LOPARO-210943 format. One record per residue (C-alpha): z, x, y; residue in one letter. Coordinates in steps of 0.5 Angstrom, whole numbers, plus 2048, in hexadecimal, padded with zeros to 3 digits. Last residue first. Layout:
ZXYa...
END
This chain:
7EF7EB7C6x7EE7E57CBx7E77E37CDx7E67E17D4x7E07DC7D6x7DE7DB7DDx7DA7D67E2x7DA7D97E9x7D97D57F0x7D77D77F6x7D97D67FDx7D77DB803x7D97E3802x7DC7E5809x7D97E6810x7DE7EA814x7E17E981Bx7E47EF81Fx7E97F0824x7EB7F7828x7EF7FB82Bx7ED80182Fx7EF80982Fx7F680A82Cx7F4805826x7F57FE825x7F27F9820x7F07F1820x7ED7EE81Ax7E97E8819x7E67E3813x7DF7E0812x7DB7DB80Fx7E07D680Bx7DC7D3806x7E27CD805x7E27CF7FDx7E27D77FFx7E27D87F7x7E17D37F2x7E37D47EBx7E27D17E4x7E67D57DFx7E57D47D7x7EA7D87D3x7E97DA7CBx7EE7DC7C7x7F07D57C5x7F77D37C2x7FA7D07C8x7F37CE7CBx7F07D07D1x7ED7CD7D7x7ED7D07DEx7EC7CE7E5x7EC7D27EAx7EB7D07F2x7EB7D57F8x7EC7D27FFx7EB7D6805x7EC7D480Cx7EA7D5813x7EB7D581Ax7E97DA81Fx7EA7DC826x7EF7D7828x7F07D8830x7F47DA835x7FA7DF832x7F57E182Dx7F37DE826x7F27DE81Fx7F47D781Bx7F47D9813x7F57D480Ex7F57D6807x7F47D2801x7F67D47F9x7F47D17F3x7F67D27ECx7F57CB7E7x7F67CC7DFx7F47C87DAx7F67C87D2x7FC7C57D2x7FA7BF7D6x7FD7C27DCx7FE7C97DFx7FF7C97E6x7FF7CF7EAx7FE7CE7F2x7FE7D37F8x7FF7D17FFx7FE7D4806x8007D480Dx7FD7DA812x7FE7DA819x7FA7E081Cx7FC7E2823x7F97E7827x7FB7EB82Ex7F87EF833x7FA7F3838x7F57F883Cx7FB7FC840x7FA80283Dx7F9800836x7FE7FA835x7FD7F782Ex8017F182Bx7FF7EF824x8037E9821x8037E681Ax8057E0818x8067DE811x8077D880Dx8097D6806x8087D1800x8077D47F9x8077CE7F4x8087CC7EDx8057C67E9x8097C37E4x80D7C67DEx8107CD7DDx8127CD7E4x8117D37E9x8117D17F0x80F7D57F7x8127D57FEx80F7DA802x8107DD809x80C7E280Dx80E7E5814x80A7EB817x80A7EE81Dx8067F4821x8087F7827x8037FC82Ax804801830x7FE806833x80080A839x7FC80E83Dx7FC814841x7F6815846x7F281C845x7EC817843x7F181383Dx7F781783Bx7FB814836x802812834x80380E82Ex80980882Ex809805827x80D7FE824x80C7FB81Dx8107F581Bx80F7F2814x8147EC812x8137E980Bx8177E3808x8177E0801x8197DA7FDx8197D97F6x81A7D27F3x81B7D17EBx8237D17ECx8237D47F3x8217DB7F3x8227DF7F9x81D7E47FEx81F7E8804x81A7ED806x81A7F280Cx8167F6811x8187FA817x81380081Ax814804820x80F80A822x80F80E828x80B81382Bx80E819830x80B81B836x809822837x803821833x80082782Fx7F882682Fx7F282482Bx7EC82382Fx7E981C82Fx7E281A832x7E1813833x7DA80F834x7DB807835x7DB80783Dx7DD80F83Ex7E381183Bx7E681883Bx7EC818836x7F281D835x7F481C82Ex7FB81D82Bx7FF822827x805820828x80B82482Cx81082082Ax80F81A825x815815825x81581181Fx81980B81Dx81A807817x81D801815x81E7FE80Ex8207F780Bx8207F5803x8247EF801x8237EC7FAx8277E67F8x8277E47F1x82D7DF7F2x8327E37EDx82D7E97EDx82E7EB7F4x8297F17F6x82B7F47FCx8277FA800x8287FD807x824802809x825806810x81F80C812x81F811817x81A816818x81A81B81Ex81281E81Ex811825820x809827823x80682D821x803831827x7FB830828x7F883682Bx7F1836827x7EF82F82Ax7EB82B827x7E582682Ax7E381F827x7DD81B829x7DD813829x7D880E82Bx7D380E825x7D9810820x7DE81681Fx7D981C821x7DC822822x7DB827828x7DD82E827x7E4831828x7E7830821x7EE830821x7EF828820x7EB828819x7EF82E816x7F582B814x7FB82A819x80282B819x807827819x80F829818x813824816x81B823818x81F81E813x823818813x82481480Dx82980E80Cx82A809806x82E803806x8308007FFx8317FA7FBx82F7F97F3x8357FD7F0x8397FC7F6x83A7FF7FDx8368057FBx836809802x83080E801x830813806x82A818808x82A81E80Dx82482280Fx824829813x81E82D815x81E834817x81883881Ax81583E81Ax80E84081Dx80884481Cx801842820x7FB846820x7F4844823x7EE848821x7E8849824x7E0849823x7E0842825x7E483F81Fx7EA84281Bx7F083E81Cx7F6842818x7FD83E818x804841815x80A83C814x81183F812x81583A810x81D83980Fx81F83280Cx82582E80Dx829829809x82E824809x82F81F802x83581A803x8368157FDx83B810800x83F80A7FCx84580F7FBx8438167FCx83C8197F8x83981F7FAx8338237FCx8328297FFx82B82C801x828833802x821834804x81C83A805x81583A807x80E83D808x80983980Bx80283C80Cx7FC83980Fx7F583D80Fx7EF83A813x7E883D813x7E383A818x7DC839819x7DB83381Ex7D5831821x7D382D828x7D783182Dx7D483882Ax7CD83782Cx7C8835827x7C782E828x7C282E822x7BB82A824x7B882881Ex7B182581Ex7B081F81Ax7AA81D81Fx7AE818822x7B481D823x7BA81E81Fx7C0821823x7C5826821x7CC827820x7D082C81Cx7D682D818x7DA832814x7E1832812x7E583680Dx7EC83580Bx7F1839808x7F8837806x7FF839804x805835804x80B839801x8128377FEx81983A7FCx81E8357FBx8268367FAx82982F7F7x83182E7F7x8348297F3x83A8247F3x83D81E7F0x83D8207E9x83F8277EAx83C82D7EEx83582C7EBx8318327EEx8298307EEx8248357F0x81D8337F2x8178377F2x8118347F7x80A8347F7x8048317FBx7FE8347FBx7F78327FFx7F08347FFx7EC830804x7E4830805x7E182C80Bx7DA82B80Cx7D7827812x7D0825814x7CF82181Ax7C881D81Cx7C681A822x7BF816822x7BE81482Ax7B980F82Bx7B480F830x7B5817831x7B781C836x7BA822832x7C1823831x7C482A832x7C282A838x7BF82483Bx7C0825843x7C181E845x7BD81A84Ax7BB815845x7C2813845x7C281084Cx7C980D84Fx7CD81484Dx7C8818851x7C781F84Ex7CB81F848x7CA825843x7C882283Cx7CB822834x7D2823838x7D181F83Fx7CE81983Cx7D1818835x7CB814832x7C5812836x7C480B834x7BF80982Fx7C480B829x7C380E822x7C981081Fx7CA815819x7D0818815x7D181C80Fx7D781E80Cx7D7824807x7DF824804x7E2829800x7E98297FDx7ED82E7F9x7F482C7F8x7FA8307F5x80082D7F3x8078317F0x80D82E7EEx8138337EBx81A8307E9x8208347E7x8278317E5x82D8357E4x8348317E3x83382D7DDx82F8347DAx8298377DBx8258317DCx81E8327DDx81982E7E0x8118307E2x80C82C7E6x80582E7E6x8008297EAx7F882A7ECx7F48277F1x7EC8277F0x7E88247F6x7E28217F8x7DF81E7FEx7D881B7FEx7D7818805x7D1814808x7D181180Fx7CB80E813x7CB80A819x7C680681Dx7C7803824x7C37FE828x7C67FE82Fx7C77F8835x7CA7FB83Bx7CC7F7841x7D37F7840x7D47F8838x7D07F6832x7CF7FA82Cx7CA7F8827x7CB7FA820x7C87FD819x7CD801815x7CB80580Fx7D180880Ax7D180C805x7D680F800x7D68147FAx7DD8157F7x7E081A7F3x7E881B7F1x7EA8207ECx7F18207E9x7F58257E5x7FC8247E3x8018297DFx8088287DDx80D82D7DAx81482B7D8x81A82F7D5x82182D7D4x8208277CFx81C82B7CBx81482D7CAx8128287CFx80B8297D1x8088247D5x8008247D6x7FC8207DBx7F481F7DCx7F181B7E2x7EA8197E4x7E88157EAx7E28127ECx7DF80E7F3x7D880C7F4x7D88087FBx7D28057FEx7D3801805x7CE7FD809x7D07FB810x7CD7F6814x7D17F681Bx7D17F2821x7D57F5827x7D87F382Dx7DB7F9832x7E07F8838x7E17FD83Dx7E77FC841x7E77FB848x7EB7F4847x7F17F7844x7F37FB84Ax7F8801847x7F3806849x7F080C845x7EC808840x7EE804839x7E8801835x7E87FA834x7E47F882Dx7E17F282Bx7DE7F2824x7D97EE820x7D87F0818x7D47EF813x7D67F380Dx7D17F4807x7D57F8801x7D37FC7FAx7D97FF7F6x7D88037F0x7DE8057EDx7E080B7E8x7E780C7E5x7EA8117E0x7F08127DDx7F58177DAx7FB8187D5x7FD81D7D0x80581E7CDx8078247CAx80E8267C7x80E8217C1x8078217C0x80081F7C3x8038197C6x7FD8167C9x7FC8127CFx7F580F7D2x7F280B7D8x7EB8097D9x7E88067DFx7E28027E1x7DF7FF7E7x7D97FC7EAx7DA7F87F0x7D57F47F4x7D77F17FBx7D47ED800x7D57EA807x7DC7ED807x7E37EC804x7E87F1801x7EE7EF806x7EA7F180Bx7E57F7809x7E57FD80Cx7DF801810x7DE80880Fx7E180C815x7DE813812x7E381380Cx7E581A80Ex7EB81C80Ax7F182080Dx7F582580Ax7FC82380Cx80182880Ex808825810x80D82A80Fx81582880Dx81582B806x818825804x8138227FEx80E8257F9x80A81E7F9x80A81C7F2x80381C7EFx8028157ECx7FA8157EDx7FB8157F4x7F680F7F5x7F680D7FDx7EF8107FEx7ED80C7F8x7F18067F9x7EE806800x7E78067FEx7E88007FAx7EA8007F2x7EA7F97EFx7E57F67F4x7E57EE7F3x7DF7EC7F8x7DB7E77F3x7D67EC7F1x7D97EF7EBx7DA7F47E5x7E17F67E3x7E37FB7DEx7E97FC7DBx7EB8017D5x7F28037D3x7F48077CDx7FB8097CAx7FE80E7C5x8038107C1x80880A7C2x8028057C1x7FF8027C8x7F87FF7C8x7F47FC7CEx7EE7F97CFx7EB7F57D6x7E47F37D6x7E27F07DDx7DB7ED7DEx7D97E97E4x7D37E67E7x7D17E27EDx7C97DF7EFx7C87DF7F7x7CA7D97FCx7CF7D77F7x7CE7D87F0x7D27D97EAx7D37DE7E4x7D87E07DFx7DB7E67DAx7E27E77D8x7E57EB7D2x7EC7EC7D1x7F27F07CFx7F57F37C9x7F47F87C3x7F97F87BEx7FF7FD7BDx8047FA7C2x8017F37C5x8057EF7BFx80B7F27C1x80B7F07C8x80A7F57CDx80F7F97D1x80D7FA7D8x8108007DCx8108007E4x8128057E8x8168067EFx81780D7F3x81980C7FAx82180D7F7x81F8147F4x8238187F8x82381E7F3x8298217EFx82B81A7EBx82681B7E6x8228217E7x8238237DFx82081C7DDx81981E7E1x8168177E2x81B8157E8x81B80E7E9x82080C7EFx81E8057ECx81B8037E5x8197FC7E5x8187FA7DEx8137F57DCx8147F27D5x8107EE7D0x8097EE7D4x8037ED7D0x8017E67D2x8017E87D9x7FB7ED7D8x7FB7F47DBx7F57F37E0x7F67F27E8x7FE7F47E8x7FC7FA7E4x7F67FD7E8x7FA7FB7EEx8008007EDx7FD8067EEx7FF80E7EDx7FF80E7E6x7F980A7E2x7FE8077DEx80480C7DBx80680B7D5x80E8097D4x80C8027D0x8078017D6x8088057DCx8078047E4x8088097E9x8068087F0x80B8027F2x80B8017F9x8128007FDx8147FA800x81A7FA7FBx8157F97F6x80E7F87F7x8087F87F2x8017F97F5x7FC7F47F4x7F97F47FBx7FC7EE7FEx8037F07FCx8067F07F5x80E7EE7F5x8147F07F1x81B7EE7F3x81B7E87EEx8157E87E9x8107E27EAx80C7E77EEx80C7EC7E9x8097E77E4x8037E57E8x8027EC7E9x8027EE7E1x7FC7E97E0x7FA7E27DEx8017DE7E0x8017D77DFx8057D77D9x80B7D57DDx80E7DC7DEx8157DF7E0x8197DF7D9x8137E17D5x8137E77D9x81A7EA7D7x81B7EE7DDx81F7F57DCx8227F87E3x8237FF7E3x8288037E7x82E8027E3x82C7FE7DDx82B7F77E0x8287F17DBx8247EB7DDx8227E57DAx8277E77D4x8237E77CDx8247EE7CBx82B7EE7CEx82D7EA7C8x82A7EE7C2x82E7F47C5x8347F17C6x8347EF7BEx8337F67BCx8397F87C1x83F7F87BCx8457F97BEx8457F37C4x84A7F37C9x84C7EC7CCx8497E77D1x84D7E27D4x8487DC7D7x8487D77DCx8447D07DCx8447CC7E3x83F7C67E2x83B7C37E8x83B7BB7E8x8357B67E6x8367B87DEx8377BF7DBx83A7BF7D4x83D7C67D2x83D7CA7CCx8407D17CCx83D7D87CAx8407DF7CAx83D7E57C9x8427EB7C8x8437F17CDx8407F87CDx8397F67D1x83A7EF7D3x8387E87D1x83A7E17D3x8377DB7CFx8377D47D1x8357CE7CCx8327C87D0x8337C17CFx82E7BD7D3x82F7B87D9x82D7BB7DFx8287C17E0x82B7C87E0x82C7CD7E6x8317D37E4x8367D67E8x83A7DD7E7x8407E07EAx8437E67E7x8467E87EEx8417EE7EFx83B7E97EDx83A7E67E6x8327E57E3x8307DE7E2x82B7DA7DDx8277D47DCx8247CF7D8x8237D37D1x8217CF7CBx8267CE7C5x8237C77C4x8287C27C4x82D7C77C7x8297C87CDx82B7D07CFx82E7D37D5x82F7DA7D6x8347DE7D9x8337E67DAx8397EB7DCx8377EF7E2x83E7EF7E5x8447ED7E1x84B7EB7E5x8517EE7E2x8567E97DFx8597EE7D9x8557EB7D3x84E7EB7D8x84C7E77DDx8467E27DEx8467DD7E3x8437D67E4x83D7D17E7x8397CD7E3x8347C97E8x8317C27E8x82A7C17E8x8267BA7EAx8227BE7EFx81D7C37EEx8177BE7EDx8197BB7F4x8197C27F7x8127C37F5x80F7BD7F7x8127BE7FEx80E7C57FEx8087C17FDx8097BD803x80B7C3808x8057C6806x8017C0807x8057BF80Ex8037C6810x7FC7C480Fx7FC7BE813x7FF7C2818x7F97C7818x
END
């Protein structure tokens, strides 16, 4: 371990030496009457060849600072909108140099536009415009590689763009949506050499009429501006390759893009068996299609998605992964008033997972020594076929009216077969599971916006969801499943003495569950905004949520002669109809005073619930008043605090109301409760954001706290590994606290970053009629330092520490993961490029090291400067690591698992750039 850290320190020292031998040009920029000018751009050009070597942006005091190589003569050029450009020549030797500027008014702004266009970063209100050529070094291949070089922009390990700690869901190219609702497809596929500018649109509001009226601080979009040579021409690349490891490997990746003022077309395909999953099941279920959350009504009513506890990948790694993916995105300007757009996505992924897991189950005593421990060895085969289709239209006949319509269809077929051995105490049991689901949904969205005049603005937003799921579950066990429920116990120590009803005695117990859920849900709200003046407005809202759900399920046993034994009593089946209605009215007053934007509000709700099952109807009707409060303190143009408080009423959907037993997996049954009440959540959050353009210091911090009153919980009856959960309202509140932050700063050609993420939760349960508390504390600390030189090697060097501390009613476990890492980009001999990454993991508990492994990936690329052909030799998992680890926590058990990963393989690929 110490030798690995020494290597990282040595590589970082090289970067430090390369960064030496520089001096700083420091000065102040003021106008003709001596006022400091903030956000002025100062650029240093080498006088001999006019190449840009550095730049700076003035702070609130008008100060700038530029680091440049010594012993050269430079031209300093300062520019600011509305003022004349000033140029000075300066010689820089071993000492720092001070150069001040006085700027004067400029009548002709044509030259100013030309100067602004070449500046590395331009600030235009809430928009940051990055000139990508000022930040790249030539080794970048995709959009994600470029974004990681931009100050204040990050790409997480899933390929999603993050700014100010928030995920970016809308990516546009030339103002046209790129697969609206997801940023991963953009970062992994748009070629880096096509980029000219990246526009970060903070406080993004797609509808011009709504700007300034709604709180849009959490909405961020990115718009990609293309180079002139990429407009009105097809561009992209086609990659094909093959290789070997323990088996043969292949990749095929054609990607084509076309953009013009009148229409655009993007085609992305990806076929491979090397573990690169362009679109996961997680992506599918999280894919919003760009649909806006209708916002602050104060009600939380979420339609559950039944994923049948399908196994998930760890960092997209498994024993084998075979993916076939295709997607197309288009937009058309039909005429000056009508825009049309849409996309389709199809993905087929086959996955083979080999997992070893150790679970420690909670019980009704604080003594950890008597907790049941289960160890499983599992082989899982998954097949997932996913499809999405979205069509959109936007009609804008004039500046006062806009009508949008979207329809998004989602369908999938998911299959999983599990074969595993379960060991606990004196029992060793072979278990087979089969899971199938073919969910389908259609979501429609209609938005209309009308401006009557400068003081009266209306908006109507409505969404309708139709969703159907038909999950099938099958478990084959050698032990009697759920004694006391599927049988009647005579002697707890003698299973053979049980009365088998409804279960029939057999050598193996083949238990099945069929389930079908249909949902129709409408969300709609009408907003009226009355603009009092430039600094205040009133907002009146009428809205509703209407939901109708049909839920059916039944459990049966398949006997050895294929005879079907239906469990016919009411407790093993469900026939439920559930209607939920929320009709509400709200009022908000938004005003600006000094640096503060304040927006208090209150909503009045009438809730009406009808539950029809077991031949009876339970009807609930109640009124609630729910407040919310928002404050923004704009300390500077790029520094702010944001406070949110709200009370949310949470209501369950049909899944927690169904009285009949429902399988969750082989050792878990769920039973609903018709008498559930709503929970009330007190939500607090405080955000801080600062982006200092003077020294490219970016700070983001967020703390949040939720107190869950009368939460909907499970009362659990646990016997060994078997558990039966029944939904109840708890008198004990649950609490969740989180704090996360990021500090990053650029030092010349070096960028440093520190991330902190802390989450604490306390959940109260009832286990075997006894109260139980489950407490979780997870901590992640990560630092990373990277260089960005035009010539020579560039390094990313970092270290991550993760601490997961779990306490399940006295069963305490702590896991540590230490992860130093280093990445290398090295362009040499004009045509060669090496890209390599190394990650070391040390996974341990408080006593022993549970696993120690490393991943080393190497890419060698060759491309002549004037050639469209690129040749690439890749080695993945060069150290042939066999497995990785993950631990998890819930209110009933904690677990640690090891996953077998793909062995070492190499690929030789050829790419042709269009």
